[in-house]
LORO-28835 format. One line per field, with one value per residue (C-alpha): z, y, x; residue in three letters. Coordinates in steps of 0.25 Angstrom, whole numbers. Example, Ala and Ser with C-alpha at 12.3 -4.5 7.8 and 13.67 -1.06 7.14 Angstrom:
LORO-28835
w = (31:29)
v = (-18:-4)
u = (49:55)
resn = (ALA:SER)
END
This chain:
LORO-28835
w = (706:712:725:728:743:751:763:756:761:747:734:720:708:694:687:674:661:658:672:670:658:665:676:666:660:673:680:668:666:661:663:670:676:687:697:693:701:713:708:704:718:725:716:719:734:732:725:737:747:738:739:754:756:748:756:769:765:768:775:788:791:784:789:795:793:799:791:783:768:762:755:761:753:759:753:758:751:758:754:741:743:742:749:746:757:757:766:755:753:752:745:748:742:730:727:727:716:709:710:710:702:690:681:677:664:656:662:660:645:643:651:643:630:634:643:631:622:620:624:637:650:662:670:661:659:673:681:670:667:682:682:692:703:694:690:703:697:689:702:710:712:719:725:738:740:754:756:766:762:769:774:789:788:776:776:770:757:750:735:730:716:710:696:692:687:701:713:727:737:752:765:772:785:784:795:788:776:763:753:753:740:743:731:731:722:711:713:702:709:722:719:723:738:738:745:736:724:730:734:720:714:723:721:706:704:717:723:721:727:737:748:756:751:762:759:770:776:772:780:776:763:749:740:740:741:742:732:720:717:732:730:725:710:712:721:711:701:687:687:699:691:680:690:696:683:679:692:692:678:674:661:654:647:654:655:646:658:672:682:697:705:719:725:738:735:732:735:739:726:721:707:698:684:671:657:651:638:631:631:631:643:641:641:651:661:674:673:671:670:668:680:691:704:715:729:741:751:745:745:731:730:715:705:693:696:683:688:692:678:666:657:646:655:658:653:664:675:689:703:711:726:735:750:747:743:756:758:760:748:738:724:719:727:725:711:715:726:724:726:715:705:710:709:695:691:698:692:678:678:683:671:661:666:665:651:648:654:646:633:636:642:635:621:616:628:627:612:617:626:615:605:616:624:615:613:628:628:617:625:637:629:623:636:649:648:661:655:641:643:650:639:627:628:627:614:602:587:574:564:549:550:560:558:566:577:589:591:604:602:607:596:586:591:592:578:572:562:557:561:572:573:577:565:565:556:561:554:556:555:553:541:533:539:537:522:523:513:525:528:515:517:531:526:515:525:535:546:554:557:569:565:573:570:584:586:599:591:587:602:607:596:602:614:608:599:604:609:615:608:594:588:583:569:560:546:540:544:532:540:545:543:539:544:530:516:506:498:486:478:478:468:454:441:439:449:444:441:451:440:438:453:455:443:450:463:456:450:463:470:459:459:474:478:492:496:500:505:496:487:487:485:496:498:509:500:494:489:489:479:490:504:512:524:533:530:540:551:550:562:564:560:574:578:566:570:584:579:570:581:590:579:581:570:562:548:542:536:521:517:509:497:496:483:480:468:466:466:452:453:455:443:434:438:432:418:419:412:421:413:414:422:429:435:445:448:452:461:468:470:476:485:490:492:501:509:510:515:526:530:525:513:516:506:500:492:484:477:471:458:456:458:448:438:440:438:425:420:424:416:404:403:403:390)
v = (482:479:486:498:501:501:497:484:471:467:474:467:472:468:465:472:465:463:458:448:443:441:433:424:421:419:411:401:401:388:395:385:396:400:401:415:420:419:427:438:439:439:450:458:456:460:473:476:474:483:494:492:493:505:511:509:516:529:525:516:519:506:494:483:491:480:469:461:463:449:440:427:416:406:393:385:372:369:381:382:396:405:418:428:439:451:463:473:486:480:485:494:491:500:494:481:485:492:481:468:472:478:476:489:493:483:472:462:464:463:450:445:448:440:429:424:422:407:409:417:413:417:418:429:438:437:449:457:464:468:456:447:446:440:429:423:419:409:400:407:404:417:427:436:447:453:466:478:490:495:508:506:510:501:490:476:472:458:457:444:438:424:429:432:445:452:453:458:467:467:472:461:458:460:466:466:474:467:458:443:437:424:415:403:394:386:371:369:379:372:371:386:381:372:379:373:378:392:392:388:399:410:406:406:419:427:424:438:445:456:451:438:428:418:405:400:387:390:396:410:417:410:420:424:439:443:454:448:461:462:449:448:445:434:427:428:417:422:415:423:436:430:425:439:446:438:440:455:458:446:446:433:436:436:449:452:454:459:467:465:476:475:487:492:505:516:512:499:495:482:481:470:475:468:471:464:457:467:482:483:482:469:473:462:467:472:483:496:506:506:507:498:494:502:497:504:493:482:491:494:510:511:501:508:517:523:530:519:517:527:528:520:508:509:495:488:481:478:483:492:492:501:503:517:522:526:519:531:538:542:537:551:555:541:545:557:551:550:535:533:540:530:518:522:522:509:502:508:504:490:488:493:485:472:476:477:463:457:463:456:443:440:448:441:445:459:459:457:469:477:474:477:488:494:507:509:509:520:528:527:532:544:548:544:550:544:530:533:526:514:511:512:498:493:499:489:492:484:489:489:477:470:473:461:462:471:479:487:499:491:480:491:498:485:482:495:495:508:517:528:529:521:522:522:525:530:525:521:506:497:491:504:510:498:501:515:521:528:514:510:516:510:496:498:501:490:500:496:506:505:505:514:514:515:527:530:529:544:548:539:544:559:554:542:548:540:526:523:535:531:542:537:542:542:536:545:558:565:570:556:554:540:534:533:535:524:518:526:513:514:525:521:527:525:536:548:561:572:580:570:568:583:583:572:579:592:584:578:592:598:587:585:600:603:588:587:597:592:581:576:563:553:542:536:528:514:508:519:531:542:545:556:563:575:588:592:601:595:588:574:562:558:571:570:556:561:573:564:554:565:571:584:593:596:599:587:591:590:578:578:567:560:552:541:545:530:524:518:526:539:536:532:544:552:547:553:566:577:577:562:560:548:558:564:551:545:557:556:542:542:554:546:533:541:546:533:527:538:535:549:547:553:544:532:528:540:534:522:530:534:520:515:525:519:505:510:516:503:494:503:502:487:487)
u = (-463:-476:-474:-466:-470:-457:-466:-470:-463:-460:-459:-459:-451:-451:-438:-435:-437:-423:-420:-431:-425:-412:-418:-425:-411:-405:-416:-417:-402:-395:-382:-372:-363:-374:-363:-360:-372:-364:-353:-362:-369:-355:-351:-363:-360:-346:-350:-360:-348:-339:-350:-351:-336:-335:-347:-340:-328:-335:-347:-347:-362:-367:-374:-364:-352:-343:-349:-339:-340:-342:-351:-357:-363:-373:-379:-390:-392:-405:-412:-404:-400:-388:-385:-375:-373:-365:-362:-362:-369:-383:-395:-407:-421:-419:-405:-411:-421:-409:-399:-408:-420:-414:-401:-394:-388:-397:-388:-400:-401:-386:-385:-397:-391:-378:-384:-393:-381:-378:-364:-366:-359:-367:-354:-348:-360:-368:-364:-359:-372:-376:-385:-376:-386:-397:-387:-392:-405:-398:-398:-409:-424:-424:-415:-417:-408:-408:-400:-397:-390:-378:-385:-388:-403:-406:-416:-414:-422:-424:-424:-431:-433:-436:-432:-446:-451:-450:-442:-446:-439:-443:-437:-429:-421:-406:-398:-384:-379:-378:-385:-390:-393:-401:-403:-413:-406:-413:-413:-402:-393:-391:-376:-375:-378:-366:-354:-343:-350:-351:-337:-333:-341:-336:-321:-323:-331:-329:-315:-310:-323:-316:-325:-326:-336:-341:-348:-356:-350:-336:-325:-319:-322:-323:-317:-302:-307:-292:-290:-282:-275:-270:-262:-248:-248:-238:-249:-260:-262:-265:-278:-283:-280:-289:-300:-300:-302:-313:-320:-317:-322:-331:-323:-323:-309:-296:-289:-277:-268:-268:-259:-258:-252:-248:-239:-236:-229:-230:-245:-251:-259:-265:-271:-276:-278:-283:-283:-296:-296:-305:-305:-320:-328:-336:-351:-353:-342:-346:-336:-343:-332:-317:-308:-302:-307:-301:-299:-293:-289:-297:-310:-316:-317:-319:-325:-320:-308:-303:-291:-282:-277:-276:-287:-280:-281:-296:-299:-290:-298:-294:-293:-283:-282:-274:-271:-267:-281:-289:-302:-310:-306:-318:-319:-317:-305:-297:-294:-286:-277:-262:-263:-272:-262:-251:-260:-264:-249:-246:-258:-255:-241:-244:-254:-244:-233:-242:-245:-230:-228:-240:-234:-221:-225:-238:-238:-250:-258:-253:-257:-271:-270:-264:-276:-286:-280:-268:-276:-275:-260:-261:-270:-261:-249:-257:-264:-256:-242:-237:-240:-234:-220:-226:-236:-227:-222:-236:-239:-241:-242:-243:-233:-231:-221:-229:-244:-248:-239:-240:-227:-222:-214:-202:-205:-204:-192:-184:-187:-183:-172:-165:-176:-177:-192:-204:-213:-228:-240:-254:-267:-281:-279:-267:-271:-271:-258:-250:-252:-249:-239:-232:-226:-220:-206:-206:-210:-199:-189:-193:-197:-209:-220:-230:-245:-253:-268:-275:-283:-275:-261:-261:-264:-253:-243:-245:-237:-229:-218:-206:-203:-189:-183:-189:-198:-212:-214:-226:-223:-233:-226:-220:-208:-204:-189:-186:-173:-168:-173:-178:-166:-162:-162:-178:-177:-175:-173:-188:-191:-198:-189:-191:-198:-209:-211:-213:-223:-231:-231:-236:-247:-251:-251:-259:-270:-271:-270:-273:-277:-262:-252:-241:-236:-222:-214:-209:-199:-208:-217:-214:-227:-237:-237:-241:-244:-249:-241:-243:-235:-225:-231:-245:-252:-245:-253:-255:-262:-270:-275:-278:-286:-294:-297:-301:-310:-302:-303:-290:-286:-280:-267:-265:-256:-244:-245:-231:-230:-220:-212:-207:-221:-226:-239:-232:-222:-234:-242:-230:-234:-248:-251:-256:-269:-271:-284:-278:-267:-277:-283:-270:-266:-279:-278:-264:-268:-281:-273:-264:-276:-281:-268:-268:-283:-286:-295:-309:-316:-309:-321:-319:-307:-315:-319:-304:-299:-309:-304:-290:-295:-302:-289:-281:-290:-291:-275:-276:-285)
resn = (UNK:UNK:UNK:UNK:UNK:UNK:UNK:UNK:UNK:UNK:UNK:UNK:UNK:UNK:UNK:UNK:UNK:UNK:UNK:UNK:UNK:UNK:UNK:UNK:UNK:UNK:UNK:UNK:UNK:UNK:UNK:UNK:UNK:UNK:UNK:UNK:UNK:UNK:UNK:UNK:UNK:UNK:UNK:UNK:UNK:UNK:UNK:UNK:UNK:UNK:UNK:UNK:UNK:UNK:UNK:UNK:UNK:UNK:UNK:UNK:UNK:UNK:UNK:UNK:UNK:UNK:UNK:UNK:UNK:UNK:UNK:UNK:UNK:UNK:UNK:UNK:UNK:UNK:UNK:UNK:UNK:UNK:UNK:UNK:UNK:UNK:UNK:UNK:UNK:UNK:UNK:UNK:UNK:UNK:UNK:UNK:UNK:UNK:UNK:UNK:UNK:UNK:UNK:UNK:UNK:UNK:UNK:UNK:UNK:UNK:UNK:UNK:UNK:UNK:UNK:UNK:UNK:UNK:UNK:UNK:UNK:UNK:UNK:UNK:UNK:UNK:UNK:UNK:UNK:UNK:UNK:UNK:UNK:UNK:UNK:UNK:UNK:UNK:UNK:UNK:UNK:UNK:UNK:UNK:UNK:UNK:UNK:UNK:UNK:UNK:UNK:UNK:UNK:UNK:UNK:UNK:UNK:UNK:UNK:UNK:UNK:UNK:UNK:UNK:UNK:UNK:UNK:UNK:UNK:UNK:UNK:UNK:UNK:UNK:UNK:UNK:UNK:UNK:UNK:UNK:UNK:UNK:UNK:UNK:UNK:UNK:UNK:UNK:UNK:UNK:UNK:UNK:UNK:UNK:UNK:UNK:UNK:UNK:UNK:UNK:UNK:UNK:UNK:UNK:UNK:UNK:UNK:UNK:UNK:UNK:UNK:UNK:UNK:UNK:UNK:UNK:UNK:UNK:UNK:UNK:UNK:UNK:UNK:UNK:UNK:UNK:UNK:UNK:UNK:UNK:UNK:UNK:UNK:UNK:UNK:UNK:UNK:UNK:UNK:UNK:UNK:UNK:UNK:UNK:UNK:UNK:UNK:UNK:UNK:UNK:UNK:UNK:UNK:UNK:UNK:UNK:UNK:UNK:UNK:UNK:UNK:UNK:UNK:UNK:UNK:UNK:UNK:UNK:UNK:UNK:UNK:UNK:UNK:UNK:UNK:UNK:UNK:UNK:UNK:UNK:UNK:UNK:UNK:UNK:UNK:UNK:UNK:UNK:UNK:UNK:UNK:UNK:UNK:UNK:UNK:UNK:UNK:UNK:UNK:UNK:UNK:UNK:UNK:UNK:UNK:UNK:UNK:UNK:UNK:UNK:UNK:UNK:UNK:UNK:UNK:UNK:UNK:UNK:UNK:UNK:UNK:UNK:UNK:UNK:UNK:UNK:UNK:UNK:UNK:UNK:UNK:UNK:UNK:UNK:UNK:UNK:UNK:UNK:UNK:UNK:UNK:UNK:UNK:UNK:UNK:UNK:UNK:UNK:UNK:UNK:UNK:UNK:UNK:UNK:UNK:UNK:UNK:UNK:UNK:UNK:UNK:UNK:UNK:UNK:UNK:UNK:UNK:UNK:UNK:UNK:UNK:UNK:UNK:UNK:UNK:UNK:UNK:UNK:UNK:UNK:UNK:UNK:UNK:UNK:UNK:UNK:UNK:UNK:UNK:UNK:UNK:UNK:UNK:UNK:UNK:UNK:UNK:UNK:UNK:UNK:UNK:UNK:UNK:UNK:UNK:UNK:UNK:UNK:UNK:UNK:UNK:UNK:UNK:UNK:UNK:UNK:UNK:UNK:UNK:UNK:UNK:UNK:UNK:UNK:UNK:UNK:UNK:UNK:UNK:UNK:UNK:UNK:UNK:UNK:UNK:UNK:UNK:UNK:UNK:UNK:UNK:UNK:UNK:UNK:UNK:UNK:UNK:UNK:UNK:UNK:UNK:UNK:UNK:UNK:UNK:UNK:UNK:UNK:UNK:UNK:UNK:UNK:UNK:UNK:UNK:UNK:UNK:UNK:UNK:UNK:UNK:UNK:UNK:UNK:UNK:UNK:UNK:UNK:UNK:UNK:UNK:UNK:UNK:UNK:UNK:UNK:UNK:UNK:UNK:UNK:UNK:UNK:UNK:UNK:UNK:UNK:UNK:UNK:UNK:UNK:UNK:UNK:UNK:UNK:UNK:UNK:UNK:UNK:UNK:UNK:UNK:UNK:UNK:UNK:UNK:UNK:UNK:UNK:UNK:UNK:UNK:UNK:UNK:UNK:UNK:UNK:UNK:UNK:UNK:UNK:UNK:UNK:UNK:UNK:UNK:UNK:UNK:UNK:UNK:UNK:UNK:UNK:UNK:UNK:UNK:UNK:UNK:UNK:UNK:UNK:UNK:UNK:UNK:UNK:UNK:UNK:UNK:UNK:UNK:UNK:UNK:UNK:UNK:UNK:UNK:UNK:UNK:UNK:UNK:UNK:UNK:UNK:UNK:UNK:UNK:UNK:UNK:UNK:UNK:UNK:UNK:UNK:UNK:UNK:UNK:UNK:UNK:UNK:UNK:UNK:UNK:UNK:UNK:UNK:UNK:UNK:UNK:UNK:UNK:UNK:UNK:UNK:UNK:UNK:UNK:UNK:UNK:UNK:UNK:UNK:UNK:UNK:UNK:UNK:UNK:UNK:UNK:UNK:UNK:UNK:UNK:UNK:UNK)
END
C-alpha cells in the first residue's frame, strides 16, 4: 500500500503473493469454461442479498429499506463491458480490502495446487476456495467494483484493478445500497455481451438463485427463482433435482438419493434433502460445516442448522423451510422452539423412509449408501432410542455363508432353519473372524452367522438384543445354548477314554497355570484343536470391546481354554510323555493359536522360534 491517508482521493494497495499468482493463472488462462465467472459473481450477489434480508429481520434502519432484493445484469457491446448490480448488503472501504484484496484460508494456494494439474476443470474448482470473484479476470482487462454499505450514513467506494500487482480504492458516487461489478472485457470475451449467451449461462448455472435476476433488454426475470423445495414433488422432473444439487453444493458427483418433503400438518414444512456420494467433505467444497440451510417463510435464517437432523445424519445436505417459524426469531432461540422439535421429527422420518424405499427399489444404489454411510445407521441405533425401530430394517451385514453379499436382518430371519436365535460373531475384521473356531459347529450344522467387525457394532449391540422376537446371540459365549447337539455318530470308538482326556486336561492346566482360568473339553469344535471363551459372570464380549475402543481401563478376564477331544492333535498329544520337551511346546502353541484367532495375542512374532522348532522335529522324523 503506497498511501494510507483516508483523506486521499485514491489509495493504492498491493496484492499478496499468492493472490498475485492466482491472478497470473486466471489472466493468462486458456480454460474453455470461462463462463463460470458469471456464476460466481451472481452467487456473490445472492450472498449479499441474503445477508441483507437477514439484517432487515431485526433492523429497518437501513439504506433503501424498500428496495427490491434482486440482481441486474447489463451488457454493452459497444464499450465491451458487462455490469452485475445487486441491492445487497454492500461494502465499506475496510470490507473491500478484506473481501477483494485478500483471499482467506489459503484459498489461493489451494486453488493453485489444483488448477495447475493437467486434468483440472475450471468449472469444478473455481468458487470452491473463496476465489470466485477473481475468476472474472479470465475475461477481464480490468474490473471496477462500486459499493455502498446498507448503513444509512455510509459512503460509497470504488475498487479497481487491471490484474497487475496493485489495486486502488477511492471514494465514489453511488446513491443506492448495494454493489456494481463493472467488467471491461478482453477482446476475445465479447461473447459475454451477447444477451442470448448471457441468458444461456444464467439458466445453466443460476436458475435456482433465490432472488430475481434481470437481464437488460428482456422482459421479466431470467431465472426460475421459485424455491424447488416448495414445489409439489410430482411436478418436479428428476433432472431438476440433480441440477439443483449441483448448483447448491458444487459437487461434481450426483447424490446417492434425495428426499423431498412437503407437508401442511401438523406444521407447514418444505424440505429437500440429499445424501452425497461420499461421506467426506471434498476439500474443494464451499460447505464449511455440517448442517442444513434453515429458511423461515423463504428467508434464510441459518446457514448451517445442526438441529434439524440427529447427529448421526450430519452428512446430509439440503434445505428446510417452514411457515411456522417466526421471522423475528433469533438464531439461538429458534433451536428451542416446539416447532423445531416437530420439524426435526418430520424431516428425519422422511429421510429414513426414503432410504427404505431406496433399499427396496434400488438395492445396488442402497449398497453404495451402506458402504459409505452404514456406520451412521449403527450410530443412530446406539445413540437415539426414538429412532431405533425405524433404523433396524436399514442394517446390512456380511455373514459366514454369504461373505460377499449384504444381508438385512429380514433376509437372515427368512433364511433361518431350525434355529431360534440370530447368531453373530464380533471381531476386528471380517477376514479373521470368518475363520474363527467359534464358527465351526455352526458351519457344520448349516446355521448362518452374521459377521460384525465395525468398531460401532459393540455399541449398537448394547441396545440391539432382539429382532422380531428372535434374540441375538454371540457365538463366542461359553453359555450359549445350541438348538441341538452334534450328532452322536460323530463320536467313534477311536475317541479317547475319559481317563486319558482328564490326564490331558491336567497337563494343560499345570503348564499354563494362571494364563487361563480353566481347561475343559467342548463339543463345539470340529476343525480346530482348541478355543478360548469367557467364563460365566465376566464382562460380556461386547462390553469388553466397548471398553477397549474407549480406552477405558478394565482388567481383561482370564479365559477358559476349551479343547476338542476328537481332534488328531489332541489325540496324538496323548502319546507324548510328560517329560517330553515337545509336550510343553505343543501346549504353548495350541494356547497361543487360540489367542491369535481371538485377536488377543500380544506378540505374534514371538511364536516364530517355536514354529521353527516344530519344523525341525518334523524334518528329523522324515530322515
